[in-house]
C-alpha positions as a Python dict, from the first residue, in 0.01 Angstrom:
ca = {
    (1, 'M'): (0, 0, 0),
    (2, 'I'): (-33, 173, -376),
    (3, 'L'): (-325, 427, -518),
    (4, 'R'): (-279, 448, -949),
    (5, 'G'): (-470, 736, -1131),
    (6, 'V'): (-730, 734, -787),
    (7, 'G'): (-946, 1021, -899),
    (8, 'R'): (-1356, 989, -700),
    (9, 'R'): (-1681, 1183, -792),
    (10, 'Y'): (-1982, 1192, -648),
    (11, 'G'): (-2224, 1073, -875),
    (12, 'L'): (-2262, 1049, -1266),
    (13, 'R'): (-2242, 1353, -1364),
    (14, 'G'): (-2119, 1546, -925),
    (15, 'P'): (-1760, 1781, -980),
    (16, 'W'): (-1500, 1597, -941),
    (17, 'V'): (-1357, 1516, -503),
    (18, 'L'): (-990, 1360, -596),
    (19, 'R'): (-863, 1304, -976),
    (20, 'G'): (-535, 1154, -1074),
    (21, 'L'): (-426, 1085, -819),
    (22, 'D'): (-106, 862, -731),
    (23, 'L'): (37, 745, -356),
    (24, 'D'): (225, 546, -245),
    (25, 'L'): (180, 416, 151),
    (26, 'P'): (466, 192, 258),
    (27, 'A'): (512, 31, 648),
    (28, 'H'): (652, 115, 910),
    (29, 'T'): (597, 464, 891),
    (30, 'L'): (283, 799, 991),
    (31, 'V'): (171, 999, 652),
    (32, 'R'): (-34, 1264, 815),
    (33, 'I'): (-267, 1445, 543),
    (34, 'E'): (-364, 1871, 489),
    (35, 'G'): (-562, 2091, 292),
    (36, 'A'): (-822, 2335, 381),
    (37, 'N'): (-1134, 2303, 435),
    (38, 'G'): (-1384, 2089, 112),
    (39, 'A'): (-1050, 2007, -91),
    (40, 'G'): (-1166, 1632, -15),
    (41, 'K'): (-929, 1533, 353),
    (42, 'S'): (-1263, 1281, 397),
    (43, 'T'): (-1304, 1162, 92),
    (44, 'L'): (-903, 1029, 87),
    (45, 'L'): (-910, 872, 376),
    (46, 'R'): (-1192, 648, 305),
    (47, 'L'): (-1101, 568, 8),
    (48, 'L'): (-784, 466, 162),
    (49, 'A'): (-998, 240, 447),
    (50, 'G'): (-1191, 74, 177),
    (51, 'I'): (-1499, 232, 260),
    (52, 'D'): (-1557, 439, -25),
    (53, 'A'): (-1408, 279, -417),
    (54, 'P'): (-1249, 477, -669),
    (55, 'T'): (-1459, 613, -902),
    (56, 'E'): (-1135, 585, -1140),
    (57, 'G'): (-786, 448, -1101),
    (58, 'R'): (-661, 164, -910),
    (59, 'V'): (-584, 111, -520),
    (60, 'T'): (-381, -239, -417),
    (61, 'G'): (-256, -381, -125),
    (62, 'R'): (-468, -298, 130),
    (63, 'P'): (-428, -469, 420),
    (64, 'R'): (-603, -501, 768),
    (65, 'T'): (-775, -142, 803),
    (66, 'A'): (-946, 35, 1183),
    (67, 'Y'): (-1088, 368, 1070),
    (68, 'V'): (-1213, 633, 1329),
    (69, 'P'): (-1404, 874, 1139),
    (70, 'E'): (-1447, 1272, 1224),
    (71, 'R'): (-1789, 1230, 1463),
    (72, 'F'): (-1941, 886, 1658),
    (73, 'P'): (-2218, 845, 1704),
    (74, 'A'): (-2360, 776, 2023),
    (75, 'A'): (-2712, 665, 1892),
    (76, 'L'): (-2637, 319, 1895),
    (77, 'P'): (-2784, 64, 2172),
    (78, 'F'): (-2453, -97, 2370),
    (79, 'T'): (-2228, -20, 2650),
    (80, 'A'): (-1936, 82, 2562),
    (81, 'A'): (-1795, -221, 2685),
    (82, 'G'): (-2012, -434, 2508),
    (83, 'Y'): (-1964, -214, 2129),
    (84, 'L'): (-1588, -227, 2208),
    (85, 'T'): (-1622, -628, 2254),
    (86, 'H'): (-1826, -645, 1862),
    (87, 'V'): (-1603, -441, 1698),
    (88, 'G'): (-1313, -635, 1834),
    (89, 'R'): (-1480, -981, 1764),
    (90, 'V'): (-1495, -805, 1335),
    (91, 'H'): (-1173, -767, 1328),
    (92, 'G'): (-1091, -1173, 1410),
    (93, 'L'): (-1072, -1118, 1760),
    (94, 'P'): (-1211, -1375, 2009),
    (95, 'A'): (-1469, -1227, 2238),
    (96, 'A'): (-1243, -1310, 2546),
    (97, 'E'): (-999, -1150, 2436),
    (98, 'A'): (-1223, -886, 2298),
    (99, 'A'): (-1333, -751, 2550),
    (100, 'A'): (-1010, -707, 2754),
    (101, 'R'): (-856, -530, 2527),
    (102, 'G'): (-1202, -304, 2502),
    (103, 'Q'): (-1074, -236, 2827),
    (104, 'E'): (-728, -212, 2894),
    (105, 'W'): (-765, 53, 2602),
    (106, 'L'): (-1089, 224, 2803),
    (107, 'A'): (-850, 232, 3090),
    (108, 'C'): (-545, 398, 2893),
    (109, 'F'): (-779, 720, 2802),
    (110, 'G'): (-937, 719, 3153),
    (111, 'A'): (-1256, 636, 3081),
    (112, 'A'): (-1192, 251, 3208),
    (113, 'G'): (-1523, 433, 3502),
    (114, 'Y'): (-1797, 434, 3163),
    (115, 'A'): (-1716, 49, 3019),
    (116, 'R'): (-2105, -11, 3094),
    (117, 'T'): (-2261, 328, 3013),
    (118, 'P'): (-2446, 333, 2758),
    (119, 'L'): (-2258, 484, 2431),
    (120, 'A'): (-2607, 747, 2402),
    (121, 'E'): (-2541, 895, 2753),
    (122, 'L'): (-2192, 925, 2721),
    (123, 'S'): (-2013, 1316, 2720),
    (124, 'K'): (-1854, 1368, 2382),
    (125, 'G'): (-1559, 1367, 2462),
    (126, 'T'): (-1548, 995, 2586),
    (127, 'S'): (-1769, 806, 2330),
    (128, 'Q'): (-1456, 1002, 2156),
    (129, 'K'): (-1238, 799, 2377),
    (130, 'V'): (-1449, 470, 2201),
    (131, 'A'): (-1406, 565, 1862),
    (132, 'V'): (-1007, 561, 1881),
    (133, 'A'): (-1039, 214, 2135),
    (134, 'Q'): (-1228, 113, 1909),
    (135, 'A'): (-903, 73, 1559),
    (136, 'L'): (-646, 79, 1883),
    (137, 'L'): (-721, -270, 2051),
    (138, 'A'): (-772, -448, 1624),
    (139, 'E'): (-397, -349, 1591),
    (140, 'P'): (-461, -290, 1228),
    (141, 'E'): (-175, -308, 937),
    (142, 'L'): (-342, 40, 826),
    (143, 'L'): (-438, 226, 1034),
    (144, 'V'): (-651, 630, 915),
    (145, 'L'): (-778, 873, 1152),
    (146, 'D'): (-1045, 1148, 1029),
    (147, 'E'): (-939, 1488, 1376),
    (148, 'A'): (-923, 1170, 1536),
    (149, 'W'): (-818, 1394, 1865),
    (150, 'T'): (-1090, 1608, 1836),
    (151, 'G'): (-1288, 1602, 2134),
    (152, 'L'): (-1043, 1454, 2333),
    (153, 'D'): (-829, 1549, 2683),
    (154, 'T'): (-529, 1634, 2731),
    (155, 'A'): (-484, 1357, 2878),
    (156, 'A'): (-534, 1171, 2581),
    (157, 'R'): (-408, 1320, 2325),
    (158, 'G'): (-73, 1257, 2479),
    (159, 'E'): (-153, 830, 2470),
    (160, 'L'): (-272, 871, 2117),
    (161, 'D'): (14, 1042, 1969),
    (162, 'W'): (194, 773, 2220),
    (163, 'A'): (-51, 512, 2067),
    (164, 'V'): (6, 634, 1661),
    (165, 'A'): (347, 681, 1713),
    (166, 'E'): (415, 292, 1898),
    (167, 'R'): (153, 136, 1549),
    (168, 'A'): (374, 278, 1330),
    (169, 'A'): (742, 119, 1493),
    (170, 'D'): (599, -176, 1522),
    (171, 'G'): (510, -186, 1134),
    (172, 'A'): (183, -12, 1020),
    (173, 'T'): (126, 276, 842),
    (174, 'V'): (-41, 560, 995),
    (175, 'V'): (-273, 783, 736),
    (176, 'F'): (-408, 1068, 952),
    (177, 'V'): (-634, 1382, 880),
    (178, 'D'): (-566, 1695, 1255),
    (179, 'H'): (-699, 2038, 1257),
    (180, 'D'): (-376, 2137, 1458),
    (181, 'P'): (-30, 2109, 1172),
    (182, 'R'): (210, 2058, 1510),
    (183, 'R'): (23, 1711, 1537),
    (184, 'L'): (249, 1416, 1556),
    (185, 'A'): (460, 1670, 1366),
    (186, 'G'): (787, 1543, 1482),
    (187, 'A'): (746, 1204, 1354),
    (188, 'A'): (509, 1198, 1030),
    (189, 'G'): (758, 1004, 790),
    (190, 'L'): (523, 1140, 459),
    (191, 'A'): (363, 1481, 467),
    (192, 'Y'): (112, 1546, 165),
    (193, 'R'): (-132, 1890, 100),
    (194, 'L'): (-420, 1810, -80),
    (195, 'E'): (-557, 2070, -304),
    (196, 'G'): (-561, 2123, -714),
    (197, 'H'): (-780, 1717, -666),
    (198, 'T'): (-424, 1569, -661),
    (199, 'L'): (-164, 1544, -404),
    (200, 'T'): (178, 1728, -281),
    (201, 'P'): (405, 1632, -122),
    (202, 'V'): (480, 1863, 177),
    (203, 'P'): (818, 1913, 357),
    (204, 'A'): (959, 1863, 734),
    (205, 'S'): (985, 2145, 927),
    (206, 'P'): (1297, 2054, 1119),
    (207, 'G'): (1206, 2277, 1394),
    (208, 'D'): (846, 2098, 1444),
    (209, 'D'): (718, 1963, 1800),
    (210, 'G'): (563, 1569, 1846),
    (211, 'P'): (581, 1302, 2111),
    (212, 'Y'): (914, 1209, 2223),
    (213, 'V'): (1037, 954, 2452),
    (214, 'R'): (1310, 958, 2714),
    (215, 'I'): (1500, 584, 2746),
    (216, 'E'): (1744, 539, 3075),
    (217, 'A'): (1989, 267, 3027),
    (218, 'A'): (2240, 140, 3234),
    (219, 'G'): (2593, -33, 3035),
    (220, 'S'): (2923, -218, 3141),
    (221, 'P'): (3216, -34, 3132),
    (222, 'P'): (3336, 139, 2933),
    (223, 'A'): (3000, 210, 2863),
    (224, 'A'): (2957, 324, 2505),
    (225, 'L'): (2673, 339, 2309),
    (226, 'P'): (2658, 168, 1952),
    (227, 'P'): (2742, 317, 1637),
    (228, 'E'): (2474, 526, 1456),
    (229, 'L'): (2177, 438, 1695),
    (230, 'P'): (1794, 482, 1439),
    (231, 'G'): (1641, 843, 1508),
    (232, 'A'): (1999, 1037, 1630),
    (233, 'P'): (1852, 1047, 2023),
    (234, 'A'): (2013, 1291, 2216),
    (235, 'V'): (2210, 1184, 2467),
    (236, 'E'): (2314, 1320, 2762),
    (237, 'R'): (2517, 1213, 3047),
    (238, 'D'): (2576, 1185, 3494),
    (239, 'A'): (2949, 1243, 3564),
    (240, 'R'): (2929, 1042, 3846),
    (241, 'H'): (2812, 745, 3630),
    (242, 'P'): (2882, 772, 3361),
    (243, 'A'): (2808, 437, 3295),
    (244, 'T'): (2447, 548, 3248),
    (245, 'V'): (2306, 759, 2991),
    (246, 'R'): (1977, 904, 2970),
    (247, 'L'): (1841, 949, 2560),
    (248, 'T'): (1557, 1065, 2406),
    (249, 'T'): (1377, 1035, 2070),
    (250, 'T'): (1124, 1012, 1873),
    (251, 'A'): (811, 839, 1958),
    (252, 'A'): (833, 626, 1604),
    (253, 'H'): (1216, 568, 1672),
    (254, 'S'): (1178, 466, 2079),
    (255, 'D'): (1090, 43, 1955),
    (256, 'P'): (1443, -18, 1719),
    (257, 'L'): (1641, 254, 1952),
    (258, 'L'): (1555, 51, 2263),
    (259, 'H'): (1641, -307, 2020),
    (260, 'A'): (2006, -174, 1909),
    (261, 'L'): (2102, -112, 2272),
    (262, 'L'): (1938, -484, 2394),
    (263, 'T'): (2114, -651, 2084),
    (264, 'A'): (2390, -437, 2163),
    (265, 'R'): (2790, -605, 2263),
    (266, 'P'): (2774, -595, 2533),
    (267, 'P'): (2360, -556, 2573),
    (268, 'W'): (2287, -227, 2745),
    (269, 'H'): (1995, -268, 3040),
    (270, 'I'): (1679, -44, 2954),
    (271, 'T'): (1609, 136, 3308),
    (272, 'G'): (1409, 312, 3249),
    (273, 'L'): (1145, 494, 3024),
    (274, 'S'): (928, 794, 2986),
    (275, 'Q'): (683, 964, 2727),
    (276, 'L'): (749, 1363, 2701),
    (277, 'P'): (461, 1534, 2561),
    (278, 'A'): (720, 1740, 2375),
    (279, 'P'): (1055, 1763, 2312),
    (280, 'V'): (1383, 1888, 2480),
    (281, 'P'): (1505, 2263, 2390),
    (282, 'G'): (1861, 2242, 2423),
    (283, 'G'): (1855, 1931, 2633),
    (284, 'A'): (1644, 2112, 2969),
    (285, 'A'): (1485, 1887, 3184),
    (286, 'V'): (1171, 1760, 3109),
    (287, 'D'): (953, 1686, 3333),
    (288, 'A'): (860, 1293, 3244),
    (289, 'T'): (520, 1103, 3227),
    (290, 'P'): (481, 752, 3326),
    (291, 'A'): (524, 563, 2961),
    (292, 'S'): (205, 408, 2889),
    (293, 'P'): (106, 72, 2970),
    (294, 'A'): (177, -6, 2574),
    (295, 'A'): (500, 8, 2573),
    (296, 'S'): (600, -221, 2927),
    (297, 'A'): (755, -478, 2583),
    (298, 'P'): (811, -310, 2332),
    (299, 'E'): (1010, -628, 2204),
    (300, 'A'): (699, -770, 2164),
    (301, 'G'): (437, -489, 2175),
    (302, 'P'): (97, -491, 2387),
    (303, 'Y'): (-40, -871, 2245),
    (304, 'P'): (238, -1072, 2116),
    (305, 'E'): (41, -1289, 2000),
    (306, 'A'): (-101, -1061, 1723),
    (307, 'A'): (133, -1206, 1433),
    (308, 'S'): (-119, -1532, 1440),
    (309, 'R'): (-419, -1352, 1576),
    (310, 'P'): (-571, -1283, 1185),
    (311, 'A'): (-934, -1415, 1098),
    (312, 'G'): (-1026, -1549, 775),
    (313, 'A'): (-1354, -1373, 609),
    (314, 'G'): (-1577, -1599, 667),
    (315, 'R'): (-1507, -1612, 1021),
    (316, 'R'): (-1510, -1178, 1031),
    (317, 'T'): (-1820, -1164, 837),
    (318, 'A'): (-1999, -1396, 1081),
    (319, 'A'): (-1838, -1179, 1443),
    (320, 'A'): (-2025, -933, 1150),
    (321, 'T'): (-2341, -1052, 1119),
    (322, 'R'): (-2358, -1141, 1522),
    (323, 'Y'): (-2305, -791, 1544),
    (324, 'Q'): (-2583, -644, 1317),
    (325, 'A'): (-2819, -890, 1549),
    (326, 'A'): (-2777, -764, 1878),
    (327, 'L'): (-2772, -424, 1736),
    (328, 'L'): (-3135, -498, 1592),
    (329, 'A'): (-3227, -740, 1936),
    (330, 'R'): (-3094, -413, 2189),
    (331, 'S'): (-3250, -148, 1922),
    (332, 'Q'): (-3635, -337, 1940),
    (333, 'R'): (-3657, -201, 1659),
    (334, 'W'): (-3812, -607, 1589),
    (335, 'L'): (-4117, -581, 1805),
    (336, 'A'): (-4306, -347, 1517),
    (337, 'P'): (-4333, -640, 1275),
    (338, 'L'): (-4296, -908, 1515),
    (339, 'L'): (-4638, -798, 1602),
    (340, 'L'): (-4777, -710, 1215),
    (341, 'Y'): (-4640, -1165, 1158),
    (342, 'A'): (-4871, -1190, 1518),
    (343, 'A'): (-5170, -1046, 1416),
    (344, 'V'): (-5172, -1160, 1092),
    (345, 'L'): (-5191, -1466, 1218),
    (346, 'G'): (-5414, -1366, 1529),
    (347, 'I'): (-5652, -1310, 1219),
    (348, 'G'): (-5634, -1564, 938),
    (349, 'V'): (-5537, -1898, 1152),
    (350, 'R'): (-5815, -2052, 1346),
    (351, 'A'): (-5804, -2366, 1504),
    (352, 'G'): (-5938, -2659, 1329),
    (353, 'Q'): (-5905, -2444, 946),
    (354, 'P'): (-5757, -2701, 692),
    (355, 'L'): (-5357, -2721, 752),
    (356, 'L'): (-5203, -2678, 469),
    (357, 'D'): (-5390, -2313, 346),
    (358, 'S'): (-5325, -2186, 738),
    (359, 'L'): (-4949, -2241, 668),
    (360, 'G'): (-5001, -2133, 319),
    (361, 'Y'): (-5109, -1766, 474),
    (362, 'A'): (-4889, -1800, 703),
    (363, 'A'): (-4548, -1819, 468),
    (364, 'A'): (-4719, -1549, 267),
    (365, 'A'): (-4755, -1316, 538),
    (366, 'L'): (-4429, -1383, 600),
    (367, 'L'): (-4334, -1227, 284),
    (368, 'P'): (-4393, -829, 391),
    (369, 'V'): (-4257, -897, 710),
    (370, 'T'): (-3905, -995, 581),
    (371, 'A'): (-3861, -725, 401),
    (372, 'W'): (-3903, -461, 670),
    (373, 'L'): (-3678, -654, 912),
    (374, 'V'): (-3412, -665, 646),
    (375, 'R'): (-3443, -311, 552),
    (376, 'L'): (-3431, -279, 953),
    (377, 'C'): (-3096, -437, 946),
    (378, 'V'): (-2971, -276, 664),
    (379, 'T'): (-3004, 139, 818),
    (380, 'Q'): (-3001, 79, 1156),
    (381, 'E'): (-2672, 84, 1132),
    (382, 'P'): (-2610, 514, 1181),
    (383, 'P'): (-2311, 633, 893),
    (384, 'A'): (-2020, 700, 1116),
    (385, 'A'): (-2057, 380, 1262),
    (386, 'R'): (-2087, 226, 913),
    (387, 'T'): (-1827, 358, 855),
    (388, 'V'): (-1624, 150, 1166),
    (389, 'T'): (-1783, -217, 1010),
    (390, 'A'): (-1692, -138, 686),
    (391, 'A'): (-1314, -39, 733),
    (392, 'A'): (-1306, -353, 919),
    (393, 'V'): (-1469, -594, 706),
    (394, 'G'): (-1517, -427, 374),
    (395, 'P'): (-1863, -264, 230),
    (396, 'S'): (-1961, -555, 57),
    (397, 'R'): (-1903, -784, 377),
    (398, 'A'): (-2002, -552, 578),
    (399, 'H'): (-2386, -543, 384),
    (400, 'W'): (-2431, -907, 363),
    (401, 'A'): (-2442, -926, 720),
    (402, 'S'): (-2749, -752, 755),
    (403, 'L'): (-2928, -894, 523),
    (404, 'I'): (-2803, -1182, 667),
    (405, 'A'): (-2918, -1016, 1092),
    (406, 'G'): (-3233, -949, 911),
    (407, 'L'): (-3313, -1224, 741),
    (408, 'G'): (-3210, -1484, 996),
    (409, 'C'): (-3436, -1257, 1238),
    (410, 'A'): (-3736, -1427, 1021),
    (411, 'L'): (-3652, -1706, 930),
    (412, 'A'): (-3640, -1713, 1280),
    (413, 'L'): (-3993, -1579, 1295),
    (414, 'G'): (-4132, -1842, 973),
    (415, 'G'): (-4031, -2126, 1187),
    (416, 'A'): (-4196, -2030, 1488),
    (417, 'G'): (-4510, -1981, 1294),
    (418, 'T'): (-4567, -2266, 1161),
    (419, 'G'): (-4501, -2418, 1462),
    (420, 'V'): (-4811, -2253, 1580),
    (421, 'V'): (-5053, -2310, 1224),
    (422, 'L'): (-4920, -2692, 1303),
    (423, 'L'): (-5036, -2707, 1692),
    (424, 'V'): (-5415, -2475, 1562),
    (425, 'G'): (-5489, -2644, 1203),
    (426, 'E'): (-5725, -3002, 1129),
    (427, 'P'): (-5420, -3160, 934),
    (428, 'V'): (-5725, -3267, 654),
    (429, 'S'): (-5811, -3103, 260),
    (430, 'T'): (-6026, -2850, 179),
    (431, 'D'): (-6382, -3003, 212),
    (432, 'H'): (-6255, -3174, 528),
    (433, 'T'): (-6291, -3511, 343),
    (434, 'V'): (-5886, -3612, 314),
    (435, 'A'): (-5661, -3667, 568),
    (436, 'V'): (-5315, -3464, 503),
    (437, 'P'): (-4960, -3680, 678),
    (438, 'L'): (-4838, -3387, 867),
    (439, 'L'): (-4515, -3431, 873),
    (440, 'P'): (-4483, -3374, 456),
    (441, 'A'): (-4699, -3100, 556),
    (442, 'A'): (-4497, -2945, 773),
    (443, 'L'): (-4232, -2949, 590),
    (444, 'A'): (-4383, -2802, 286),
    (445, 'G'): (-4473, -2510, 485),
    (446, 'L'): (-4110, -2454, 647),
    (447, 'L'): (-3985, -2466, 220),
    (448, 'A'): (-4256, -2159, 143),
    (449, 'A'): (-4216, -1946, 448),
    (450, 'G'): (-3834, -1958, 296),
    (451, 'C'): (-3945, -1914, -39),
    (452, 'S'): (-4127, -1597, 75),
    (453, 'A'): (-3867, -1524, 365),
    (454, 'L'): (-3614, -1530, 41),
    (455, 'V'): (-3799, -1327, -193),
    (456, 'G'): (-3911, -1076, 125),
    (457, 'A'): (-3525, -982, 200),
    (458, 'A'): (-3401, -941, -212),
    (459, 'V'): (-3739, -716, -172),
    (460, 'G'): (-3589, -594, 146),
    (461, 'A'): (-3270, -488, 25),
    (462, 'L'): (-3373, -337, -342),
    (463, 'C'): (-3559, -118, -106),
    (464, 'A'): (-3325, 46, 93),
    (465, 'R'): (-2987, 163, 85),
    (466, 'P'): (-2813, 114, -130),
    (467, 'V'): (-3037, 215, -395),
    (468, 'L'): (-3272, 399, -230),
    (469, 'H'): (-3184, 596, -2),
    (470, 'R'): (-3505, 872, 123),
    (471, 'H'): (-3672, 689, 375),
    (472, 'G'): (-4010, 761, 201),
    (473, 'W'): (-3946, 665, -132),
    (474, 'S'): (-3798, 296, 23),
    (475, 'L'): (-4104, 250, 243),
    (476, 'A'): (-4322, 328, -12),
    (477, 'A'): (-4112, 25, -251),
    (478, 'T'): (-4086, -204, 17),
    (479, 'V'): (-4512, -157, 51),
    (480, 'L'): (-4536, -192, -327),
    (481, 'G'): (-4318, -466, -403),
    (482, 'S'): (-4418, -649, -131),
    (483, 'L'): (-4711, -680, -276),
    (484, 'L'): (-4559, -798, -625),
    (485, 'A'): (-4394, -1084, -451),
    (486, 'L'): (-4730, -1233, -380),
    (487, 'V'): (-4915, -1141, -681),
    (488, 'T'): (-4733, -1109, -960),
    (489, 'G'): (-4685, -1480, -1155),
    (490, 'G'): (-4358, -1612, -1182),
    (491, 'S'): (-4243, -1493, -801),
    (492, 'P'): (-4111, -1785, -566),
    (493, 'A'): (-4302, -1680, -304),
    (494, 'R'): (-4622, -1698, -547),
    (495, 'A'): (-4564, -2018, -635),
    (496, 'A'): (-4474, -2175, -308),
    (497, 'V'): (-4771, -2045, -162),
    (498, 'T'): (-4950, -2138, -491),
    (499, 'D'): (-4859, -2487, -392),
    (500, 'L'): (-4965, -2614, -55),
    (501, 'V'): (-5327, -2379, -122),
    (502, 'T'): (-5420, -2611, -488),
    (503, 'G'): (-5298, -2867, -242),
    (504, 'S'): (-5558, -2869, -4),
    (505, 'L'): (-5791, -2918, -258),
    (506, 'T'): (-5693, -3296, -277),
    (507, 'G'): (-5518, -3319, 46),
    (508, 'T'): (-5220, -3358, -89),
    (509, 'V'): (-4863, -3225, -31),
    (510, 'R'): (-4681, -3054, -259),
    (511, 'M'): (-4326, -3014, -244),
    (512, 'P'): (-4194, -2676, -343),
    (513, 'L'): (-3837, -2729, -423),
    (514, 'L'): (-3866, -2497, -719),
    (515, 'P'): (-3994, -2248, -573),
    (516, 'A'): (-3783, -2270, -307),
    (517, 'A'): (-3414, -2303, -538),
    (518, 'G'): (-3598, -2010, -734),
    (519, 'A'): (-3608, -1830, -408),
    (520, 'V'): (-3231, -1839, -331),
    (521, 'V'): (-3148, -1711, -703),
    (522, 'V'): (-3341, -1419, -639),
    (523, 'A'): (-3233, -1338, -274),
    (524, 'A'): (-2801, -1412, -376),
    (525, 'G'): (-2858, -1184, -717),
    (526, 'A'): (-3040, -905, -524),
    (527, 'A'): (-2810, -916, -244),
    (528, 'A'): (-2504, -926, -456),
    (529, 'L'): (-2583, -682, -630),
    (530, 'T'): (-2690, -446, -417),
    (531, 'A'): (-2330, -511, -151),
    (532, 'R'): (-2167, -478, -453),
    (533, 'L'): (-2399, -88, -538),
    (534, 'A'): (-2278, -23, -117),
    (535, 'A'): (-1824, -82, -183),
    (536, 'L'): (-1971, 232, -483),
    (537, 'R'): (-2157, 453, -348),
    (538, 'E'): (-2174, 490, 46),
}
C-alpha cells in the first residue's frame, strides 16, 4: 500500500492532524508507529485501515484489512463466539469456518471458557481478546493494531506477539502502535516517528528485544547447515549428538528459516519448535513455552485454504447486512417502532372500511416508522465496533449495510401491515357501491408501502450520522422530514398514497408505478450520498 501527500484534518477549517505524509508499506513487514500523545497516531491508523479518507493526497493499493481499535466496546448484544462468527462472515468466511476460527483464537488467548458469555458481561481484558481474535481470524493482508496489547495478560501478549510475527511471515503487512517501546522491537522491520504532521524513519536498535523462536533440527551426517540462513540465527550444537542443532531466530524469520531447512539437500528434519518471549543472551539456556498452535504447520500456515478464500464485495456486504439485522434484532430496539406501527393501524384501520383507503393509511403510517428503523440501524453500533466493520468492508459498504438492514425490516413490517388490511378491509369503493378487485388492490397496496418505505429510508439516512451527529437534532429532523415527505407535493410517497385514496372514490385501482420509480431514485440518491459522506467524515 502506498500513501502520497496524505493529509487529514477534521472540519473544513480544522487544524491539520497529518500533512504531506508519504509512506510505502511492503508485504512481509512489521511497521511500528511511534509518537507523542496527540501526534495523530490513531488518525494515521484509521487512514491505513480505510476507516477514514484523507482530506488531501492519495492512498492506493489497500488490501484486505482487519483493525483492532484502541478500546473495544462491550455494548454489543452478542456472545463472544457469536460476534466472532458474524465478523468472520463479514470478512468473507463461510459461517462454519468463521465459527471454528473464532473458537480457535479464543482458545489461543485463554478465553475459550467465555465463548458463550455475552460481550456485555466480559471483563476489559477478555473483551480485548475478542477484539484481537476478530482481526486475526480473517488472516488479513493488512493488519492494523492500535495499542492492541493494552489490557491483555502476559500470556495473551505473548500469543499476540507470536500471531503478529506469523502474519508478517505469511506475507501480510502489520502496522501497530503500542505504548511499550520494546514491543516487537526485535522483529519490527520498519519504524517511524510521527511528529510535525508527518513521519520520520526511526533507525533500528541492535539491542532491542522481541519474540524469538527456537527450532530443533536433526540432519544427516555430516550435518552441514545451508549457507546464509534467513535471520542469521544463533546456532547451538550438542557435542554428544553432532547431527542435532538448535537455532534461535526472531519470529519474523522463523518461517523462511524452516523453509530453508526443509528444502535443503539433504533436508533437515524438524524435531522441535518453541517460542521464546525474550532473546537468548549469550547463548544461555532459556525456559521455552510451547509454540502456538498456529506454528504446527509452518509451510502452509494454520489455514491452508485461505489463499482461495477472499470473497467478493457483494458477499461481504450481504454478510455485513445480516450482521446489522442481527444486531437490531438482538438489541430489541425494533420493538418501539413495531408497537408504534401496530398502534397506528389499530386506531386507523377498522373491519369493513373501504380497502383502498385503509391501504393508503397503512402505507402512509409506514414512512415515519421506516425512518425510525433506518436511523436505529445507522446509529446502533458503538463507534469502535463500527470501525471494525468499516475496516473489513469499507465505511461506504458498512453504511449501505446499515441502510439495507433498516429498509428490509421496514419492508417486512409493511408487508405484514398490508396483509392485515387485506384481511379486515372491505373491497369496495368509498361509497360502498363499486367492488374493488382484490388482487390488483393488494399489489397497489404493496407498491405504495414500498414507496413509503423507500422515502422513509431516505429520510432516516439524511437525518442521522454522518449528516447529523447530535441526537436531538437528528430526532427533530426525522420527525419533520417524515411529515414533509407525506404532505409535500412531488413526494413519491404522497403520490402513491394519493393514488390509492382517490382510486377508492371510484373503485378504480391505480398502480403507483411512477411514484415507485421516483422512490427508488430518491432512496438510492440519499444512500449514495450518505455512504460517501461516511467515508469522508466519520
